[in-house]
Backbone as a printed PyTorch tensor [residue, N CA C, xyz], in Angstrom:
tensor([[[  0.8370,  -1.1680,   0.0000],
         [  0.0000,   0.0000,   0.0000],
         [  0.8890,   1.2400,   0.0000]],

        [[  0.6170,   2.1670,  -0.9290],
         [  1.4540,   3.3710,  -0.9770],
         [  1.1830,   4.2680,   0.2280]],

        [[  2.2260,   4.9240,   0.6760],
         [  2.0710,   5.8520,   1.8030],
         [  1.7880,   7.2500,   1.2690]],

        [[  1.1380,   7.9960,   2.0890],
         [  0.8160,   9.3730,   1.7210],
         [  2.0610,  10.2340,   1.8140]],

        [[  2.3030,  11.0960,   0.8300],
         [  3.5000,  11.9420,   0.9150],
         [  3.3990,  12.9000,   2.1040]],

        [[  4.5010,  13.0810,   2.7650],
         [  4.5180,  13.9920,   3.9070],
         [  4.8110,  15.4040,   3.4240]],

        [[  4.3040,  16.3480,   4.1620],
         [  4.5690,  17.7520,   3.8440],
         [  5.3640,  18.3630,   4.9890]],

        [[  6.0650,  19.3780,   4.6780],
         [  6.8510,  20.0720,   5.7030],
         [  5.8960,  20.7370,   6.6940]],

        [[  6.2870,  20.8060,   7.9580],
         [  5.4150,  21.4670,   8.9340],
         [  5.2320,  22.9330,   8.5810]],

        [[  4.0380,  23.4160,   8.8910],
         [  3.7450,  24.8150,   8.5810],
         [  4.5140,  25.7560,   9.4980]],

        [[  4.9210,  26.8480,   8.9530],
         [  5.5950,  27.8800,   9.7300],
         [  4.5380,  28.6570,  10.5170]],

        [[  4.7620,  28.9090,  11.7920],
         [  3.7570,  29.6560,  12.5530],
         [  3.5800,  31.0660,  11.9870]],

        [[  2.3310,  31.5130,  11.9520],
         [  2.0490,  32.8440,  11.4080],
         [  2.3850,  33.9440,  12.3940]],

        [[  2.3380,  33.6260,  13.6820],
         [  2.5280,  34.6460,  14.7000],
         [  3.2820,  34.0340,  15.8730]],

        [[  4.3380,  34.6730,  16.2910],
         [  5.0610,  34.2430,  17.4910],
         [  4.6610,  35.1970,  18.6100]],

        [[  4.1870,  34.6770,  19.7020],
         [  3.5870,  35.4750,  20.7710],
         [  4.5790,  36.4290,  21.4370]],

        [[  5.7310,  35.9640,  21.8270],
         [  6.7370,  36.7530,  22.5330],
         [  6.1470,  37.5320,  23.7260]],

        [[  5.5730,  36.7840,  24.6500],
         [  4.9620,  37.3930,  25.8250],
         [  5.9980,  37.8850,  26.8130]],

        [[  5.6320,  38.8980,  27.5640],
         [  6.4930,  39.4750,  28.5980],
         [  5.7060,  39.5760,  29.8950]],

        [[  6.4080,  39.4770,  30.9990],
         [  5.8350,  39.7030,  32.3190],
         [  6.1370,  41.1400,  32.7040]],

        [[  5.1370,  41.8420,  33.2410],
         [  5.3700,  43.2100,  33.7000],
         [  4.8850,  43.3430,  35.1380]],

        [[  5.5050,  44.2660,  35.8740],
         [  5.1830,  44.4810,  37.2790],
         [  4.8930,  45.9630,  37.4690]],

        [[  3.7310,  46.2580,  38.0720],
         [  3.3200,  47.6360,  38.3260],
         [  3.2150,  47.8650,  39.8280]],

        [[  3.6700,  49.0260,  40.2670],
         [  3.5610,  49.3720,  41.6800],
         [  2.2110,  50.0300,  41.9270]],

        [[  1.5820,  49.6580,  43.0450],
         [  0.2780,  50.1960,  43.4180],
         [  0.3740,  50.9380,  44.7370]],

        [[ -0.5450,  51.8770,  44.9300],
         [ -0.6270,  52.6320,  46.1700],
         [ -1.0250,  51.6810,  47.3140]],

        [[ -0.4640,  51.8500,  48.5240],
         [ -0.8210,  50.9730,  49.6490],
         [ -2.2960,  51.0190,  50.0350]],

        [[ -3.0380,  52.0230,  49.6010],
         [ -4.4770,  52.0780,  49.8810],
         [ -5.2240,  50.9170,  49.2310]],

        [[ -4.5720,  50.2340,  48.2910],
         [ -5.1900,  49.0910,  47.6120],
         [ -5.4710,  47.9470,  48.5880]],

        [[ -4.8290,  47.9580,  49.7470],
         [ -5.0580,  46.9090,  50.7480],
         [ -6.5050,  46.8890,  51.2380]],

        [[ -7.2280,  47.9960,  51.0490],
         [ -8.6290,  48.0740,  51.4610],
         [ -9.5690,  47.3980,  50.4690]],

        [[ -9.0820,  47.0840,  49.2690],
         [ -9.9040,  46.4290,  48.2440],
         [-10.1030,  44.9590,  48.6040]],

        [[-11.3490,  44.4690,  48.5920],
         [-11.5980,  43.0670,  48.9620],
         [-10.9060,  42.0570,  48.0350]],

        [[-10.8620,  42.3400,  46.7300],
         [-10.2150,  41.4030,  45.7920],
         [ -8.7150,  41.3160,  46.0530]],

        [[ -8.0990,  42.4390,  46.3600],
         [ -6.6680,  42.4520,  46.6590],
         [ -6.4010,  41.6960,  47.9610]],

        [[ -7.2290,  41.9630,  48.9750],
         [ -7.0580,  41.3020,  50.2690],
         [ -7.2620,  39.7890,  50.1570]],

        [[ -8.1480,  39.3540,  49.2560],
         [ -8.4030,  37.9300,  49.0860],
         [ -7.1770,  37.2080,  48.5240]],

        [[ -6.3870,  37.8790,  47.6970],
         [ -5.1820,  37.2600,  47.1420],
         [ -3.9870,  37.3670,  48.0900]],

        [[ -4.1320,  38.1570,  49.1430],
         [ -3.0570,  38.3310,  50.1180],
         [ -3.5920,  38.1060,  51.5260]],

        [[ -4.0160,  36.8820,  51.8480],
         [ -4.6130,  36.6390,  53.1690],
         [ -3.5950,  36.8220,  54.2850]],

        [[ -4.0870,  37.3600,  55.3860],
         [ -3.2450,  37.5080,  56.5590],
         [ -2.3660,  38.7460,  56.5660]],

        [[ -2.4290,  39.5790,  55.5180],
         [ -1.5500,  40.7560,  55.5050],
         [ -2.1930,  41.9410,  56.2070]],

        [[ -3.5160,  41.9420,  56.3810],
         [ -4.1920,  43.0560,  57.0390],
         [ -3.9140,  44.3600,  56.3280]],

        [[ -3.4860,  45.3480,  57.0760],
         [ -3.1700,  46.6660,  56.4940],
         [ -1.6720,  46.8800,  56.3370]],

        [[ -0.8730,  45.8100,  56.5270],
         [  0.5790,  45.9070,  56.4050],
         [  0.9850,  45.7970,  54.9330]],

        [[  1.5680,  46.8660,  54.3410],
         [  1.9470,  46.8060,  52.9280],
         [  3.1970,  45.9810,  52.6610]],

        [[  3.8780,  45.5110,  53.7020],
         [  5.0980,  44.7250,  53.4890],
         [  6.1400,  45.5680,  52.7670]],

        [[  6.7380,  45.0050,  51.7160],
         [  7.7420,  45.7440,  50.9320],
         [  7.0920,  46.6000,  49.8600]],

        [[  5.7810,  46.4730,  49.6780],
         [  5.0610,  47.2610,  48.6780],
         [  3.9430,  46.4510,  48.0590]],

        [[  3.0460,  47.1480,  47.3820],
         [  1.9110,  46.5140,  46.7260],
         [  2.1520,  46.5140,  45.2190]],

        [[  1.9440,  45.3580,  44.5770],
         [  2.2790,  45.1950,  43.1650],
         [  1.1390,  44.5360,  42.3960]],

        [[  1.1430,  44.7560,  41.0850],
         [  0.2840,  44.0420,  40.1420],
         [  1.2100,  43.3450,  39.1620]],

        [[  0.9780,  42.0610,  38.9210],
         [  1.7860,  41.3070,  37.9670],
         [  0.8850,  40.8700,  36.8230]],

        [[  1.3240,  41.1310,  35.5990],
         [  0.5640,  40.7410,  34.4190],
         [  1.4790,  40.2670,  33.3140]],

        [[  0.8700,  39.7490,  32.2280],
         [  1.6570,  39.3080,  31.0780],
         [  0.9540,  39.7520,  29.8040]],

        [[  1.7330,  40.1060,  28.7950],
         [  1.2080,  40.5460,  27.5130],
         [  2.3310,  40.5170,  26.4890]],

        [[  2.0160,  40.7550,  25.2270],
         [  3.0710,  40.8270,  24.2150],
         [  3.4770,  42.2660,  23.9330]],

        [[  2.6640,  43.2490,  24.3300],
         [  2.9980,  44.6640,  24.1470],
         [  2.7630,  45.3790,  25.4760]],

        [[  3.8080,  45.5040,  26.2770],
         [  3.6760,  45.9910,  27.6500],
         [  3.1840,  47.4320,  27.7010]],

        [[  3.7420,  48.3240,  26.8970],
         [  3.3400,  49.7290,  26.9520],
         [  1.8640,  49.9080,  26.5970]],

        [[  1.4050,  49.1920,  25.5820],
         [ -0.0060,  49.2770,  25.1920],
         [ -0.8970,  48.7240,  26.3010]],

        [[ -0.4740,  47.6380,  26.9320],
         [ -1.2720,  47.0330,  27.9970],
         [ -1.3750,  47.9470,  29.2070]],

        [[ -0.2970,  48.6300,  29.5540],
         [ -0.3420,  49.5630,  30.6830],
         [ -1.2790,  50.7180,  30.3570]],

        [[ -1.2440,  51.1840,  29.1110],
         [ -2.1620,  52.2630,  28.6970],
         [ -3.6160,  51.7970,  28.8130]],

        [[ -3.8970,  50.5520,  28.4340],
         [ -5.2530,  50.0250,  28.5690],
         [ -5.6710,  49.9280,  30.0370]],

        [[ -4.7480,  49.5500,  30.9090],
         [ -5.0500,  49.5060,  32.3420],
         [ -5.4120,  50.8850,  32.8550]],

        [[ -4.6500,  51.8690,  32.4680],
         [ -4.8150,  53.2010,  33.0420],
         [ -5.9510,  54.0080,  32.4290]],

        [[ -6.1470,  53.8870,  31.1100],
         [ -7.0920,  54.7770,  30.4420],
         [ -8.2220,  54.0580,  29.7120]],

        [[ -8.1900,  52.7360,  29.6310],
         [ -9.2070,  52.0020,  28.8980],
         [ -8.8990,  51.9830,  27.4120]],

        [[ -9.7410,  51.2870,  26.6280],
         [ -9.4720,  51.1750,  25.1880],
         [ -9.6510,  52.5130,  24.4760]],

        [[ -8.7720,  52.7710,  23.5490],
         [ -8.8360,  53.9830,  22.7560],
         [ -9.2180,  53.6570,  21.3270]],

        [[ -9.1240,  54.6520,  20.4360],
         [ -9.4440,  54.3830,  19.0350],
         [ -8.4700,  53.3570,  18.4580]],

        [[ -8.9920,  52.3830,  17.7580],
         [ -8.1610,  51.3500,  17.1670],
         [ -7.9140,  50.1620,  18.0750]],

        [[ -8.3020,  50.2490,  19.3450],
         [ -8.1520,  49.1280,  20.2730],
         [ -9.4220,  48.2820,  20.2650]],

        [[ -9.2810,  47.0280,  20.6330],
         [-10.4330,  46.1540,  20.7800],
         [-11.2330,  46.6380,  21.9870]],

        [[-12.4950,  47.0260,  21.8210],
         [-13.2520,  47.5730,  22.9520],
         [-13.5530,  46.5490,  24.0450]],

        [[-13.4200,  45.2540,  23.7370],
         [-13.6670,  44.2330,  24.7570],
         [-12.4650,  44.0140,  25.6590]],

        [[-11.2980,  44.4950,  25.2740],
         [-10.0930,  44.3280,  26.0920],
         [ -9.9880,  45.5360,  27.0190]],

        [[-10.1450,  45.2690,  28.2960],
         [-10.0970,  46.3510,  29.2670],
         [ -8.9600,  46.0890,  30.2470]],

        [[ -8.6610,  47.0960,  31.0160],
         [ -7.6330,  46.9490,  32.0330],
         [ -8.2410,  46.6430,  33.3850]],

        [[ -7.3900,  46.4140,  34.3330],
         [ -7.8160,  46.1300,  35.6940],
         [ -8.2850,  47.4150,  36.3780]],

        [[ -9.4290,  47.3440,  37.0540],
         [ -9.9420,  48.5080,  37.7820],
         [ -9.0160,  48.8610,  38.9390]],

        [[ -8.3990,  47.8610,  39.5370],
         [ -7.4750,  48.1100,  40.6430],
         [ -6.2650,  48.9010,  40.1490]],

        [[ -5.7260,  48.5340,  38.9950],
         [ -4.5800,  49.2610,  38.4550],
         [ -4.9820,  50.6860,  38.0960]],

        [[ -6.1450,  50.8520,  37.4970],
         [ -6.6010,  52.1910,  37.1040],
         [ -6.7020,  53.1180,  38.3110]],

        [[ -7.1830,  52.5890,  39.4270],
         [ -7.4210,  53.4070,  40.6160],
         [ -6.1540,  53.6510,  41.4430]],

        [[ -5.2320,  52.6600,  41.5030],
         [ -4.1110,  52.7360,  42.4340],
         [ -2.7260,  52.7410,  41.7780]],

        [[ -2.6570,  52.9350,  40.4730],
         [ -1.3790,  52.8810,  39.7440],
         [ -0.4050,  53.9440,  40.2410]],

        [[  0.8450,  53.5300,  40.4700],
         [  1.9250,  54.4600,  40.8320],
         [  3.0250,  54.4980,  39.7910]],

        [[  3.3720,  53.3450,  39.2140],
         [  4.4430,  53.3060,  38.2250],
         [  4.8320,  51.8750,  37.9070]],

        [[  5.7010,  51.7520,  36.9160],
         [  6.1740,  50.4400,  36.4930],
         [  7.4650,  50.1010,  37.2390]],

        [[  7.6240,  48.8630,  37.6570],
         [  8.8200,  48.4220,  38.3790],
         [  9.6600,  47.5510,  37.4600]],

        [[ 10.5200,  48.1860,  36.6670],
         [ 11.4060,  47.4550,  35.7540],
         [ 12.3620,  46.5360,  36.5170]],

        [[ 12.7590,  46.9560,  37.7280],
         [ 13.7410,  46.1880,  38.4900],
         [ 13.2070,  44.8320,  38.9590]],

        [[ 11.8800,  44.6550,  39.0150],
         [ 11.2970,  43.3940,  39.4710],
         [ 10.8220,  42.5050,  38.3270]],

        [[ 10.9140,  42.9760,  37.0880],
         [ 10.4420,  42.2030,  35.9340],
         [ 11.5000,  41.2100,  35.4670]],

        [[ 11.0910,  39.9670,  35.1920],
         [ 12.0580,  39.0120,  34.6320],
         [ 12.3840,  39.3910,  33.1870]],

        [[ 13.5930,  39.1390,  32.7280],
         [ 13.9950,  39.5580,  31.3780],
         [ 13.5390,  38.6070,  30.2730]],

        [[ 12.8480,  37.5270,  30.6120],
         [ 12.5250,  36.4790,  29.6460],
         [ 11.3720,  36.8450,  28.7260]],

        [[ 11.4140,  36.2820,  27.5030],
         [ 10.2900,  36.2980,  26.5680],
         [  9.6910,  34.8990,  26.5600]],

        [[  8.3670,  34.8230,  26.3840],
         [  7.6730,  33.5430,  26.3750],
         [  7.0040,  33.3620,  25.0140]],

        [[  7.1130,  32.1460,  24.4450],
         [  6.6560,  31.9180,  23.0850],
         [  5.1680,  31.6390,  22.9680]],

        [[  4.5110,  31.2870,  24.0430],
         [  3.0700,  31.0680,  23.9880],
         [  2.4080,  31.8070,  25.1370]],

        [[  1.1290,  32.0750,  24.9810],
         [  0.4100,  32.7540,  26.0500],
         [  0.2860,  31.8420,  27.2770]],

        [[  0.2460,  30.5360,  27.0680],
         [  0.1960,  29.5970,  28.1880],
         [  1.4460,  29.6560,  29.0390]],

        [[  2.6180,  29.7170,  28.3910],
         [  3.8690,  29.8470,  29.1400],
         [  3.9100,  31.1720,  29.8920]],

        [[  3.4600,  32.2420,  29.2490],
         [  3.4690,  33.5550,  29.8980],
         [  2.5300,  33.5810,  31.1000]],

        [[  1.3660,  32.9450,  30.9840],
         [  0.4140,  32.9030,  32.0940],
         [  0.9820,  32.1150,  33.2720]],

        [[  1.6220,  30.9940,  32.9830],
         [  2.2510,  30.2130,  34.0420],
         [  3.3850,  30.9940,  34.7030]],

        [[  4.2020,  31.6620,  33.9040],
         [  5.3070,  32.4630,  34.4460],
         [  4.7760,  33.6230,  35.2760]],

        [[  3.6430,  34.1980,  34.8690],
         [  3.0160,  35.2900,  35.6320],
         [  2.6260,  34.8050,  37.0280]],

        [[  2.0100,  33.6300,  37.1100],
         [  1.6070,  33.0770,  38.4070],
         [  2.8310,  32.7650,  39.2720]],

        [[  3.8760,  32.2190,  38.6570],
         [  5.0960,  31.9090,  39.4130],
         [  5.7910,  33.1780,  39.8970]],

        [[  5.8040,  34.2090,  39.0620],
         [  6.4150,  35.4900,  39.4580],
         [  5.6410,  36.1190,  40.6160]],

        [[  4.3120,  36.0450,  40.5720],
         [  3.4970,  36.5780,  41.6690],
         [  3.8180,  35.8600,  42.9740]],

        [[  3.9300,  34.5340,  42.9270],
         [  4.2680,  33.7680,  44.1360],
         [  5.6740,  34.0940,  44.6330]],

        [[  6.6140,  34.2570,  43.7110],
         [  7.9810,  34.6110,  44.0870],
         [  8.0010,  35.9650,  44.8060]],

        [[  7.2670,  36.9360,  44.2820],
         [  7.2400,  38.2630,  44.8970],
         [  6.5210,  38.2280,  46.2500]],

        [[  5.4830,  37.4130,  46.3730],
         [  4.8190,  37.2640,  47.6820],
         [  5.7950,  36.6910,  48.7050]],

        [[  6.5620,  35.6980,  48.2870],
         [  7.5550,  35.1020,  49.1890],
         [  8.6390,  36.1030,  49.5700]],

        [[  8.8980,  37.0810,  48.7000],
         [  9.9120,  38.1020,  48.9840],
         [  9.3610,  39.2170,  49.8700]],

        [[  8.0780,  39.1690,  50.2420],
         [  7.5220,  40.1500,  51.1590],
         [  6.6330,  41.2020,  50.5340]],

        [[  6.3580,  41.0920,  49.2520],
         [  5.4640,  42.0470,  48.5720],
         [  4.0200,  41.5720,  48.6820]],

        [[  3.0850,  42.4920,  48.5520],
         [  1.6610,  42.1700,  48.4490],
         [  1.3360,  42.2420,  46.9540]],

        [[  0.8470,  41.1580,  46.3860],
         [  0.7360,  41.0390,  44.9300],
         [ -0.6880,  40.7330,  44.5050]],

        [[ -1.1510,  41.4180,  43.4470],
         [ -2.4320,  41.1200,  42.8060],
         [ -2.1480,  40.6880,  41.3800]],

        [[ -2.8090,  39.6210,  40.9530],
         [ -2.6330,  39.0990,  39.6080],
         [ -3.9230,  38.4570,  39.1660]],

        [[ -4.2580,  38.5880,  37.8790],
         [ -5.5030,  37.9750,  37.3810],
         [ -5.3000,  36.5680,  37.0170]]])
């Protein structure tokens, strides 16, 4: 029986190149129930600081969406975090890992691991 000819694997059309980003939040965020739920036992103690950890392929655009919402040309269904919009202080380049991730799944897993690492280091962290 003849075998079917094989074809070369298809080249991916898009490489994700996800990045992890870390944003500093005002300590008043400790009063938010969603933030407190992700940081049990911290009470009103900000520890080393309050942070938001996220992942995306375009960090500057994502921060703009967090702070100001979708603009012209943006997908109106993609919104930012209300906590970041209300309590944003700045970006923490010093706490961001330098790695790029090839799939959104890898970036999401790395985001969760980075949040846990920062919690262990004494930060109060919020992550979706």
